[in-house]
Structures are given as structure tokens and as C-alpha cells.
Steps between C-alpha positions, in 0.01 A plus 500: 500500500143499372190481718469119478857443616448743786191305601691171481771638727232633736343153511836342584534743790144438615532121513842513666397739775170319555702194603627700798182682601220253426511366855377835635140418408499152652716540810238363743425180303859450389624538857239253630590245232873521569476533878618862519337706780325830423761730665769338283298479179673811364818296467341307213524819294828612658669173400444582134625853563823380657552264207440801277770688689754224438409500132547876476856470626608181322286471187406848378864601425499218242297736282815708451709187438305332220481650153134409443267538798219309326660162577556602862132596529395161360727305740376694803137440403565127465656470846220712647247257351677202659501670841129579472420137426696399812295746708173370354591143595639580848367289786709664773576861586875469435439369146266790423747748646781353286287525186395856582860605570620355167208655312577834662868470415434451127210744491771764460440434131288813547813713531669335202182563301487868599870535410434341158206735444704807598787403270271419207318836521613835358601740781201726435260207554684322780275629777186403309629149435606451862157625607317247281724210607475601864122500463538126454654483846199678647259269317699202625490615861143627512315331214632165613325556832163471330595210270672301773210570737256348250729202432556438870128520571425241230796259511716600797810716535725246323321552170623857465866391516441228241339752262780754550760230432333408171484867396869549581596206277288630212653848529854356501436354154321810373777738605755319282270505198338844522772731630789617280863467615634806675645759266698726730852631518558373853796269559434200726722487809624216717286373786748613765520845344119518498488414871765764579302753296186410695672542838647835392153644447431488874753777559328752272260758640249498216470122510474485880236773511279329244566162664397616847184654357423162341571318829240698696266523200468123468500442874181710499369311196575163659332604824172542314500207261660237724269580790173591329358148470511449878258780609274435200466135602431607861196673653297690393553411132591127490586519129606193303813474287330595174333802663831611652659469158254756363694775676785422263281641223480829690878496525529455123401864464848572630643321195375790288730722701802293396465569127415866559797537735727379221384782274544751781853372550575541128381860529734571792319585827580176685611674820185701590267226373669249735450733797133555421443126458666425834274755670199325345634170632497632856147637460373172350549323833239725664238342271643148521484509879119520480474132397313403815188698398529594129617286209445794262755713682735202501465469122568874457811474716622201297460689170691804627770289667572290191498803272752676723726196533520442125568866418798505737622155392500582127661840562777339705580245230495760225741725688743218574500341153554844347798558728643151427414415138789251465411282799125501524477145639735572790343831594145362489608192693670710766201730528268204539701376798340787691162407353536138611615584853220752542233260373628223727498736799142607430382140452669370816389782729142565391365155593670514839374853572146412390492188719604706803334838451255485207476668162524853642855427617588346164376817329715716726796279411436544127462877540825514698687323219350741246601800712857373518510480118374859477767615747776335294367667185482843669852465641637407157318791335636744757855375445470542124370855533792584731780369270724746311368352176155621596633859538735503202485700184243275338158652455211419728322290237817300445541439871137398539517260207822346627350444845176368356669240281727388779811594301684624803864544580496142626465361146729211439634604158821609670750256357776618264372492148138576594280659232556868438139584586307495822124477548320817604136398540400349166783664302866417455725802552864502386790513740712793371825307488594132500537337836846356534589195706515593865297817455147431623395855579237507228352178627498610861335833424373496138266799517753733661772380261274576205 
């Protein structure tokens, strides 16, 4: 997994996610062209998000079914391209919505790509690789705002979907030629088994905690980016689409946080870093709320918000893929269900709230979502510190490293025949005696057992 292959995978993620979020920059003109009223314009973005949700449930588990994820990535990119061409040619709202829903559904190629990257990377570099690839997602969401704003200003909003479709087709061919086949020890499973595995994740505390954090995290993120073009196009600024897209460049500073967060996750302190980033997310809304009189404070708030979101997002994925190394596609897909629902909620509510009460109310909404994410994190941290494993015979450094890496008693390596080591921070510590079938004490409480 050299630097060029990481960049290719990041580009795949960027183009795929841009197909879902590009409409954020051009909501006013796109809504006017398709006959969608301003209070309901947020549904243009939410439609892609709901399609994304369906894809997370039905398509992402395929990554654990096929032996070579490269071909799956290429197929998903091809279908995404077709859906984007349909959207570009749409003459009625329902046709555009259908194209956006299908593009969103197959944009889950992002999760298959992240799973491929995690599997292809050595464990010590997994966080760094996920950080680089996830940076492509940030560039796709935010950088596309500027590019699509320029394209829409020059040739109309349809041009951006045509360009994205052409890029998706080119990447589908490049993936098959440039990426090596997977070389991992994982055994592909049946589709039904993959779906059952995905549903089983929703009963595990670690997964639910990280998922709920993602839900509120991206509801806050969606509140900003799905609603921002409306107040900027209104008084007193009256900015055009290309000028609105410039704020995506400010948001790109947050992409730097994604790669750095991956290195922090490799080092271990994912838990406290996530809490600090969520606190910054709450504070960022105080600056963003000043849009009505200061664009500089808005830009500062955007930089801080996007940095905080990416730090938490990368940390969450690193923790979950470390806990589930044999089913990375399913665990990332399940986690992103929360992401999709949160983003859709933010997109649907922010335009309605702005139309009724202005940008100040939208900012309070975004801050409320961020506060909820911080509460979930704090509750999870308090539970972990109160568990017997946290007060066992392990040393304080061991306990801190285990909490920081997310290797908690909820880890899912609890099946008979699991490896005879468990992860304590960045190290693997031996379980003193083999775990026999039916005896899951070491898995339920690894630190105390050790």
C-alpha cells in the first residue's frame, strides 16, 4: 500500500461521496430548475443520503462475500456513473431524485474502499492508511463544493453531475489496472451470513456507542453544509454559487485532521482525543453563528468544525476495524448507517429551520447535535472507567492504553478458537491459557483475566 495507491483510493472515495453532496452548493438553482420549493430543498441532499443508507445495509456486506474487493469497487463506480448521468439529464424532479437515490446507494463504494485499504495495510499502519483514504472523503465533500460551484456558475448545475459521472467511469477502469488483488487470510462468507453478522453488531455496546457518536456528529456536520448556501445567497451577502463554493476550501483544512487522526489512533489515545474534538465541535458553532455579520468568523468556525468531525470519524473507524479485523466491510457499513441517518437528519432539518427562524436557529440546532455526541462519548467513557476490567490487576498504563485504543471488554473476538492474544493499546498480550469452546471469560474481561 504505497502512497500512490493510497491516493488512488482516496480519489475513489472523493468522487463517490461528491456524487451525494455536490447538490449542497447549488440547492437554490437546482430547486428552482426542478420545481422544488426552498423549505423542501434539503430533501435533494437527503434523497442521496437515504439511498446511501439502503446501500450500507444491502451492498456493503458484499465486501465480506467477494474474495477480491477490487472488482466490487469497479462495479459500484460504474453504476454510480450511470446514475449521475441520469441526474444530469433529468427534466423532472422525480427523475433527478431517482438518479440521486441510485447514486447514493452505490456511493457506498467508499466503505468497500476503506475496508480494502484497512485489509491491505499492516496493522501498525492501518490508522494512517484509513486517515489518508478518509481524507479523500473530506476532499470530495468540501473540495467538490468549490469545483461544482464554478461549474454550475459557468454551465449550470447539470454539468457537475456529468463531470462526476465521467470521473467515476475512468476510476472504475483504473482500479482494476492499478490495484493489486487482496492478499489477506480472511475467508469470504455467504451473503446471508454477512447480513446476519451486520445485524449482530447493533447489539454490542462498543459499536452502538461509536455509532451514536457518528449519528450526532454528522447531523451537526449536515446542519452546516446542507444549510450554508441559503444564508450566503440571502441578505446581506448575496453570494453566487462559485463564491459560496469557496468556503469548501476553508473546510479542506479539516482534511488535514483526518490523516493526523489516523496517526494518533495508531499511537493509542483515541478515547481522549475524540472527547477533545467533540468539545471543539460544540465551540465551533459559536463562531459559525456569526455568519450574519462576519464571514471571517464563519470561515474559522468551518475550519474547526471540519477538523473536529474528521478526527472523531477516523478514530471511530480505527477502533472498530481493530476490534473486527475479519469483517471490516460489515463493521464499517454498519457504522456508516449512523453516519447516513445523521447526515440526512441534518440536511432535512436545517433548511426548514432556516426558512422559519433564520441562521441563528440553525446554528443552535447544529450545536445541540454536537452536544448530544459529546454526552454519548462522556457516558461511554464513564461506563468504561467503572467496569471491573478498569479496576483489575492490570497496571494503569495498560488500562489507559486499552481504553485509548478502544480494545474494551466488548471486543468481538469472543468466538471459540479466537486468537490467544488480546490487544492492549498497541501491543498484543498473551492470554495465559487457551480459551476452550464455551469459555468466553477471557473475551468478556481480557484485562482482568490477564
